[in-house]
C-alpha atoms as one frame of an Amber mdcrd trajectory, in Angstrom:
protein
 -31.969 119.932  24.852 -33.577 117.435  27.288 -31.489 116.813  30.390 -31.526
 114.860  33.634 -29.681 115.268  36.916 -28.385 111.820  37.808 -27.990 112.795
  41.453 -31.513 114.000  42.282 -33.366 112.916  39.085 -34.621 116.423  38.269
 -35.631 116.723  34.591 -34.872 119.715  32.378 -35.978 120.821  28.912 -32.739
 122.810  28.577 -29.525 121.462  30.056 -27.941 123.565  32.843 -24.228 123.454
  33.657 -25.171 122.260  37.155 -28.411 120.980  38.596 -30.476 123.891  39.892
 -32.127 121.649  42.487 -29.106 120.014  44.134 -26.066 121.696  42.595 -24.672
 118.433  41.180 -22.544 118.572  37.999 -23.816 115.097  37.015 -26.257 116.442
  34.443 -26.877 114.201  31.421 -28.226 115.762  28.222 -29.040 114.337  24.789
 -31.573 115.231  22.067 -33.199 111.767  22.304 -32.711 111.256  26.043 -36.411
 110.898  26.868 -37.336 108.994  23.679 -35.083 105.904  23.915 -36.069 102.760
  25.809 -33.601  99.896  25.163 -30.934  99.696  27.854 -27.993  97.618  28.996
 -27.043  97.742  32.685 -23.573  96.519  33.587 -22.375  96.458  37.190 -18.973
  98.036  37.830 -16.282  95.444  38.737 -19.087  93.396  40.282 -17.255  90.681
  42.228 -14.647  93.113  43.564 -17.372  95.634  44.442 -19.258  93.023  46.479
 -16.051  92.181  48.357 -15.339  95.857  49.086 -18.896  96.421  50.227 -18.746
  93.462  52.605 -15.303  94.420  53.886 -14.982  98.239  54.091 -11.312  97.869
  54.962 -10.711  97.036  51.292 -12.281 100.266  50.014  -9.111 101.983  48.772
  -7.057  98.847  48.130  -6.433  97.038  44.833  -8.546  93.873  44.906  -8.182
  90.862  42.623 -10.683  88.001  42.537  -9.206  84.617  41.613  -5.939  82.892
  42.355  -5.192  79.558  43.962  -4.632  76.528  41.772  -6.580  78.259  39.012
  -3.819  80.833  38.756  -5.880  83.335  36.727  -7.560  86.670  37.453 -11.351
  86.370  37.386 -11.872  90.113  37.760 -10.248  93.095  39.428 -11.356  96.391
  40.932 -10.632  99.650  39.129  -7.661 100.439  41.370  -5.982  97.242  40.143
  -7.111  97.810  36.554  -5.416 101.197  36.472  -2.161  99.357  37.170  -2.740
  97.042  34.195  -4.455  94.044  35.796  -6.994  92.407  33.463  -9.384  89.475
  33.539  -7.838  86.162  32.392  -4.333  87.424  33.210  -2.090  84.852  34.954
  -1.991  85.657  38.666   1.807  85.866  38.819   1.745  88.532  36.111  -1.038
  90.462  37.858   0.935  90.475  41.119   4.034  91.790  39.344   1.973  94.729
  38.126   0.188  95.159  41.442   2.244  93.518  44.244   0.151  95.053  47.028
  -3.115  93.631  45.688  -5.473  91.767  47.998  -6.288  88.445  46.311  -9.658
  86.987  47.241 -11.141  83.631  46.367 -14.542  83.995  44.623 -17.636  83.785
  46.871 -20.333  82.622  44.511 -23.152  82.734  47.069 -22.506  86.418  47.836
 -22.482  87.364  44.150 -25.667  85.426  43.403 -27.449  87.090  46.347 -26.399
  90.564  45.158 -27.478  89.741  41.607 -30.922  88.623  42.769 -31.385  91.846
  44.762 -30.583  93.891  41.652 -32.938  91.742  39.592 -35.810  92.537  41.984
 -35.191  96.254  41.413 -35.182  95.736  37.642 -38.462  93.842  37.759 -40.101
  96.874  39.360 -39.325  98.745  36.124 -40.199  96.220  33.431 -40.851  92.494
  32.902 -38.702  92.616  29.743 -35.325  91.724  31.261 -32.718  89.591  29.501
 -29.861  88.687  31.872 -26.495  87.954  30.302 -24.705  87.046  33.527 -24.939
  87.827  37.231 -23.848  91.408  36.681 -25.398  92.567  33.417 -28.732  92.542
  31.616 -30.720  94.131  28.819 -33.943  95.953  29.709 -36.758  97.104  27.428
 -38.777  99.939  28.983 -40.861 100.663  25.895 -44.324 101.850  26.887 -43.535
 102.246  30.595 -43.576 106.062  30.750 -47.258 106.301  31.696 -46.886 103.491
  34.242 -43.983 105.148  36.079 -44.842 108.755  35.368 -41.340 109.284  33.992
 -39.426 108.323  30.825 -37.098 105.284  30.762 -33.946 107.386  31.193 -35.188
 108.683  34.538 -36.160 105.216  35.748 -32.763 103.808  34.748 -30.967 106.590
  36.598 -33.176 105.815  39.597 -32.252 102.122  39.312 -28.483 102.669  39.584
 -29.037 105.253  42.325 -31.035 102.680  44.327 -28.337 100.057  43.715 -25.744
 102.375  45.220 -27.900 103.644  48.105 -29.499 100.337  49.127 -27.005  97.676
  48.016 -23.704  99.551  48.050 -23.042  98.567  44.420 -22.650 100.703  41.306
 -23.555 100.137  37.698 -23.275 101.777  34.294 -26.164 102.324  31.883 -26.160
 102.285  28.094 -29.337 103.659  26.515 -30.158 103.427  22.818 -32.682 102.218
  20.250 -31.405  98.599  20.045 -29.438  96.006  22.024 -26.232  96.245  20.005
 -25.836  99.962  20.624 -27.072  99.841  24.223 -24.322  97.357  25.092 -21.692
  99.519  23.401 -22.970 102.583  25.254 -22.783 100.956  28.693 -19.015 100.615
  28.317 -18.339 104.191  27.193 -18.380 105.931  30.565 -17.447 103.375  33.232
 -17.604 103.327  36.183 -20.911 104.905  37.319 -21.569 105.814  33.708 -24.681
 106.689  31.730 -24.131 106.992  27.978 -26.662 107.513  25.191 -26.463 106.641
  21.488 -29.420 108.093  19.598 -30.924 106.885  16.330 -30.000 110.076  14.468
 -26.307 109.834  15.368 -25.832 106.069  15.010 -23.901 105.864  11.742 -21.760
 108.922  12.515 -20.950 107.477  15.944 -19.896 104.103  14.520 -18.008 105.469
  11.501 -14.443 105.523  12.860 -14.872 102.992  15.672 -12.978  99.684  15.660
 -14.930  96.569  14.690 -13.638  95.128  17.963 -16.635  96.923  19.474 -18.890
  94.232  17.993 -19.965  91.953  20.814 -18.535  88.477  20.231 -15.661  89.591
  17.994 -12.577  88.488  19.893  -8.931  88.289  18.846  -9.583  85.612  16.199
 -12.602  87.422  14.757 -10.778  90.728  14.626  -7.832  89.076  12.885 -10.160
  87.605  10.244 -11.763  91.005   9.651  -8.395  92.754   9.548  -7.142  90.302
   6.928 -10.053  91.397   4.776  -9.026  95.032   5.246 -11.802  95.702   7.740
 -10.601  97.664  10.755 -13.396 100.171  11.350 -17.145 100.310  10.828 -16.459
 102.582   7.853 -14.411  99.777   6.268 -17.182  97.309   7.005 -19.865  99.548
   5.534 -18.046  99.684   2.177 -18.587  95.956   1.640 -21.569  94.668  -0.328
 -23.946  92.481   1.637 -23.455  89.450  -0.619 -19.651  89.775  -0.453 -19.692
  89.783   3.352 -21.905  86.687   3.347 -19.603  84.955   0.869 -16.540  85.758
   2.981 -17.907  85.267   6.506 -20.948  83.013   6.058 -24.010  83.671   8.229
 -22.020  86.180  10.283 -21.529  88.262   7.138 -25.179  89.255   6.952 -25.151
  90.273  10.603 -22.010  92.341  10.013 -23.725  94.183   7.154 -26.575  95.175
   9.459 -24.328  96.110  12.381 -22.218  98.352  10.134 -25.357 100.470   9.845
 -26.313 100.155  13.510 -29.229  97.835  12.712 -30.135  95.195  15.313 -33.686
  93.827  15.318 -33.228  91.371  18.198 -35.808  91.827  20.923 -35.107  91.942
  24.638 -36.590  88.633  25.718 -36.753  87.046  29.137 -38.721  84.076  27.809
 -36.654  82.942  24.826 -35.403  79.405  25.562 -31.661  79.065  26.007 -30.214
  75.976  24.339 -26.771  76.285  25.827 -24.338  78.577  27.611 -20.715  78.859
  26.580 -17.700  81.098  27.025 -14.395  80.991  25.186 -11.130  82.873  24.884
  -8.480  83.144  22.168  -4.804  83.283  23.143  -2.342  85.800  21.743   0.181
  82.949  21.522  -0.677  79.268  21.039  -0.017  77.252  24.186   0.224  73.688
  25.491   0.933  74.781  29.076  -1.526  72.812  31.207  -1.385  75.289  34.095
  -2.363  78.149  31.796  -5.085  76.096  30.111  -6.427  74.882  33.451  -6.541
  78.444  34.749  -8.591  79.540  31.773 -10.941  76.568  32.229 -11.674  77.739
  35.771 -12.351  81.324  34.688 -14.599  80.198  31.826 -16.417  77.737  34.095
 -17.124  80.576  36.527 -18.565  82.709  33.739 -20.758  79.877  32.458 -21.961
  79.143  35.998 -22.703  82.818  36.646 -24.859  83.054  33.561 -26.689  79.830
  34.433 -27.424  81.152  37.928 -28.577  84.484  36.538 -31.038  82.701  34.251
 -32.159  80.188  36.888 -31.087  77.130  34.893 -28.736  74.155  35.133 -27.219
  71.813  32.557 -26.290  68.155  32.375 -23.729  68.244  29.531 -20.335  69.930
  29.926 -18.449  70.738  26.718 -14.789  71.574  26.207 -13.865  73.317  22.964
 -10.270  73.454  21.746  -8.922  75.004  18.552  -5.507  73.827  17.393  -2.863
  76.053  15.810  -4.035  74.954  12.335  -7.604  76.055  13.253  -8.865  72.478
  13.514 -11.615  72.368  16.128 -11.797  69.670  18.808 -14.971  69.271  20.863
 -15.246  67.001  23.901 -18.464  66.428  25.885 -19.436  64.656  29.070 -22.934
  63.804  30.309 -23.387  64.423  34.034 -25.562  62.182  36.170 -27.394  65.252
  37.447 -27.746  68.810  36.052 -25.579  71.486  37.683 -24.966  75.225  37.764
 -21.926  74.976  40.058 -18.651  76.384  38.752 -16.702  73.750  40.691 -18.534
  70.881  38.968 -18.269  72.420  35.500 -14.582  73.100  36.059 -13.802  69.568
  37.236 -15.543  68.000  34.240 -13.963  70.342  31.706 -10.536  69.935  33.292
 -10.912  66.164  33.048 -11.808  66.497  29.362  -8.651  68.559  28.823  -6.515
  65.754  30.244  -7.738  63.479  27.458  -6.824  66.020  24.775  -3.643  67.594
  26.145  -1.392  65.897  23.565  -3.287  67.556  20.701  -1.866  71.010  21.502
  -0.705  73.674  21.174  -4.053  75.449  21.204  -5.092  78.914  20.069  -8.563
  78.884  21.656 -10.313  77.217  24.574 -13.986  77.248  25.497 -16.326  75.753
  28.103 -20.041  75.137  27.638 -23.093  73.829  29.457 -26.112  72.368  27.625
 -29.177  70.118  28.015 -30.624  72.825  30.215 -33.359  72.457  32.838 -34.808
  74.686  35.599 -32.393  75.256  38.495 -34.671  73.308  40.863 -33.502  70.101
  39.170 -29.820  70.821  39.804 -27.427  68.570  41.727 -30.098  66.230  43.042
 -27.783  63.205  43.231 -24.496  65.086  43.330 -23.666  64.128  46.906 -24.111
  60.397  46.299 -21.723  60.321  43.362 -19.184  62.771  44.790 -19.018  62.232
  48.566 -16.243  64.824  48.890 -18.398  67.613  47.412 -20.208  68.449  50.689
 -16.868  68.543  52.501 -15.430  70.969  49.931 -18.469  73.196  50.169 -18.433
  73.125  53.992 -14.693  73.828  54.068 -15.084  76.824  51.770 -17.908  78.276
  53.876 -15.907  77.779  57.076 -12.850  79.389  55.484 -14.891  82.374  54.292
 -16.395  82.825  57.768 -12.976  82.766  59.459 -11.501  85.210  56.948 -14.470
  87.533  57.338 -13.894  87.621  61.109 -10.105  87.509  61.405  -8.851  88.725
  58.005  -7.864  87.219  54.714  -4.547  85.823  56.012  -6.130  83.835  58.840
  -6.089  80.722  56.635  -3.757  80.213  53.684  -4.106  77.106  51.545  -0.971
  75.534  50.163  -2.044  75.854  46.561  -2.400  79.632  46.976   1.372  79.829
  47.460   2.118  78.379  44.027
């Protein structure tokens, strides 16, 4: 069976228990290992990893990114995750689970810089890169074996090895024959993972897995599927194609294909993006403005990260709210100048929430950015219309510099004590 040492990149036709060249146990083997070429690379706890890299004193400590007036966890390192901390969790709840956590305000510039460095490494492998956010992307390495003198699996292992050696950041690889399965695979062996789902094993692999694995199926989507008696891919596969379409509309046809592991979408770095949006569904409907505002910040960050990763900006901010009776409310605001800044998106979306707060409780909230343009056109007249914006940016940079030199407790803002 074909095999690869992930430590020294030695290739084998028959998998050894340990690498004969370097002695490493990190030997990956799979019948289709050297035949597959569609991959998904997902950085491990990206924001927290950047913070730990830049401040080695945090290496063994639980780190949470977020906090302040937003009051919500943006992301957390694996030490904190082991204790139950999750993204979108209210900060007070996260600190009950992990009271010794170091809470750090997001540093967008540092994350963007790290993302761009990783992107340069990816571009050395293939031009077919489809970023999903700052910390993850699809890659298509079809036809690159002759160019690199090695199959895609080897080049992907080399990519994450370079990330760790040169950037101090780790990532997990999912390798398969389409995007749907590659994304599933990248989450199977985190952190520092490399998982493979071959064509021959696809339907057997999916058979007993939860439909929650389908990218984009959140709490609401899973509930709708569960009501129809669909809990696993095996349940989904029993449905006729026309019945799924009748029950779930256009999504039904996609579900029929995914039940069989079929995904014909191409990895495309040139396909125009019409809009970027992120949303979350609550376990319990809520009208609590602090909770809603916290989620708006987290979603705004995610939208901004994806815009930065794609090199675009948008001039329309959208707030999406779903009431307890499933009625959908959509509010939009046209900016004077396109933006990719999380702070600007958050402020606009938060303002839109104020005009709709009496319509709650809500079961879902979402933030979007549309009317997209190249990033060079972003925030050209921002300073004239918001004279406090430069002061906020300068204050944040000064605060970050002081904390980097004297420690995180050198400056504590009042809102962080809430």
